[in-house]
C-alpha positions in Angstrom: 88.9 121.4 93.9 88.8 118.6 96.5 87.2 115.2 96.0 84.8 115.4 99.0 83.5 118.8 98.0 82.9 117.6 94.4 81.1 114.4 95.4 78.9 116.2 97.8 77.8 118.7 95.2 77.6 116.4 92.1 76.6 113.0 93.7 75.2 113.8 97.2 75.0 110.7 99.4 77.2 108.6 97.2 79.9 106.4 98.7 82.8 105.7 96.5 82.9 101.9 96.7 82.0 98.9 94.5 78.4 98.6 93.3 77.9 102.2 92.3 75.1 100.9 90.1 72.9 100.2 93.1 73.5 103.5 94.7 72.6 105.8 91.8 69.6 105.8 89.5 71.4 107.2 86.5 73.6 104.2 86.0 74.6 101.5 83.5 76.2 98.1 84.0 78.3 97.0 81.0 79.8 93.6 80.1 83.5 93.5 79.1 83.8 90.1 77.5 80.6 88.4 76.3 80.2 84.8 75.5 83.8 84.0 76.3 85.6 82.3 79.2 88.8 83.5 80.8 90.0 79.9 80.6 90.8 77.7 77.6 90.8 73.9 77.8 89.7 73.7 81.3 91.1 75.9 84.1 94.8 75.3 83.4 95.3 77.7 80.6 94.1 81.3 80.2 92.2 82.4 77.1 94.1 85.2 75.3 91.1 86.2 73.2 89.0 86.8 76.3 91.5 89.2 77.8 92.0 90.9 74.4 88.3 91.6 74.2 88.2 92.7 77.8 91.0 95.2 77.4 89.6 96.6 74.1 86.1 97.1 75.6 87.6 98.8 78.7 89.6 101.2 76.6 86.7 101.8 74.3 84.4 102.8 77.2 87.1 105.0 78.7 87.7 106.9 75.5 83.9 107.4 75.0 83.6 108.9 78.5 86.8 111.0 78.9 88.0 113.7 76.6 91.5 115.2 76.5 90.6 118.3 78.4 88.3 116.8 81.0 89.4 117.1 84.7 89.6 113.6 86.2 89.8 112.5 89.8 91.8 109.2 89.8 90.6 107.6 93.0 91.9 104.4 94.5 90.6 102.5 97.5 93.0 100.3 99.4 91.6 97.9 101.9 93.9 96.9 104.7 94.3 96.1 108.4 94.2 99.1 110.7 97.7 98.3 112.0 99.1 98.6 108.5 100.1 101.9 106.9 99.9 102.3 103.1 102.7 104.5 101.8 101.6 106.8 99.0 105.1 106.6 97.5 104.7 102.8 96.8 101.2 102.8 95.3 101.3 101.1 91.9 98.4 103.1 90.5 100.2 106.4 91.0 103.8 105.2 90.8 103.4 103.2 87.6 100.5 104.8 85.7 100.9 108.5 86.1 103.1 110.0 83.3 103.5 113.5 84.7 105.6 113.3 87.9 105.1 117.0 88.6 101.4 116.5 89.5 102.0 113.7 92.1 102.3 116.3 94.8 98.6 116.8 94.5 97.9 113.2 95.7 95.4 113.3 98.6 94.8 110.6 101.2 92.0 110.1 103.7 91.0 107.2 105.9 87.5 105.9 105.4 85.4 103.1 107.0 85.8 99.6 105.7 83.2 99.1 103.0 82.8 95.3 103.0 81.8 92.8 105.7 80.6 94.6 108.8 82.1 92.0 111.1 85.6 92.9 109.7 85.1 96.7 110.0 86.6 96.8 113.5 89.9 95.4 112.2 90.1 96.9 108.7 89.8 100.2 107.1 89.9 101.9 103.7 92.7 104.2 102.6 91.4 106.4 99.8 93.7 108.2 97.5 92.7 110.8 94.9 94.6 112.7 92.3 93.2 115.5 90.1 94.7 115.1 86.6 93.8 114.9 83.0 93.6 112.0 80.5 97.0 112.8 79.1 98.6 112.4 82.5 97.5 108.7 82.8 98.9 105.6 81.2 95.3 104.5 81.0 95.6 101.6 78.5 98.0 99.9 80.8 96.1 100.8 84.0 92.9 99.5 82.6 94.7 96.2 81.7 96.1 96.0 85.2 92.6 96.4 86.7 91.2 93.7 84.4 94.1 91.3 85.3 93.6 91.7 89.1 92.2 88.2 89.7 94.8 86.6 87.5 98.2 87.1 89.2 100.3 85.5 86.4 99.1 88.3 84.1 101.0 91.6 83.9 100.4 94.4 84.5 98.5 93.8 87.8 97.4 95.9 90.7 97.6 93.4 93.5 99.2 94.9 96.7 100.7 92.5 99.3 99.3 94.6 102.2 95.8 94.9 100.8 92.9 92.5 101.9 91.4 92.8 98.5 92.7 94.1 95.2 92.5 97.9 95.2 89.5 99.5 93.5 90.1 102.3 91.0 87.5 104.9 90.1 87.8 107.3 87.2 85.7 110.4 88.0 85.1 112.9 85.2 84.6 116.1 87.1 84.0 118.1 83.9 81.0 115.9 82.8 79.9 114.5 86.2 80.5 110.8 85.3 82.1 108.0 87.3 83.6 104.9 85.5 84.4 101.9 87.6 85.7 98.5 86.3 85.2 96.0 89.2 87.1 93.2 87.5 87.5 91.5 84.1 83.7 90.7 83.9 82.3 94.2 83.7 82.1 97.8 84.7 79.7 100.5 86.0 79.0 103.9 84.7 77.0 106.5 86.6 76.2 110.1 85.8 74.6 113.1 87.5 72.3 113.4 84.5 71.5 110.2 82.5 71.3 112.3 79.3 75.1 112.6 79.6 75.5 108.8 79.2 72.4 108.0 77.2 74.4 108.1 73.9 76.8 105.5 75.3 73.8 103.3 76.4 72.1 103.6 73.0 75.4 102.9 71.1 76.3 99.8 73.1 72.9 98.5 74.3 73.8 94.9 73.4 76.6 95.0 76.0 74.4 96.3 78.8 73.7 93.9 81.6 71.7 94.5 84.7 68.3 94.3 86.3 67.0 97.6 84.8 65.0 97.1 81.6 65.2 99.4 78.6 61.8 101.0 79.5 63.2 102.1 82.9 66.2 103.8 81.2 63.8 105.7 79.0 62.0 107.0 82.1 65.1 108.4 83.7 
């Protein structure tokens, strides 16, 4: 199974990029750390409790959405200048956070249009990598921490890439349940599904952590 074929069948018209919430009706926007600040005593010191809660929430959502036997597309968007080449062998996501070395030969790469400012599109592009794997193949607690740490370079692990315009975006696509999970940074994450009933239990269980412009009545109508 290839990523493009899967997306065209399960999520027709969807572009794998930030703000999935706005592209798909069956979607939820969750907070990761509520009522806490990443900084303690001003902006000179990071708040360990904030990051602890962020990591715990990210892992909690992931475990709710992904079971051991689910097929997962681990998709990473790298944003870089057109003159730069991104080597798949040096990608942190797959080099550091995939346990099973035998499946790395499945890693696929394609070049996509730049997904941010249009005026930069002529100079930049997106290298999109995808790997079909299972939950047990991913060091997901560490990978989720690295994603949450992306805007705080002193924190490790971290996904920042010196050749990337922005930090890479990582998308976890559950091909068995037709769910996509995306943590955009330490503040929150997006969950979309082909059928909202698939993620309704998650919404009802963690309603107090939901943030977004959709009201509860709108979710009931989906």
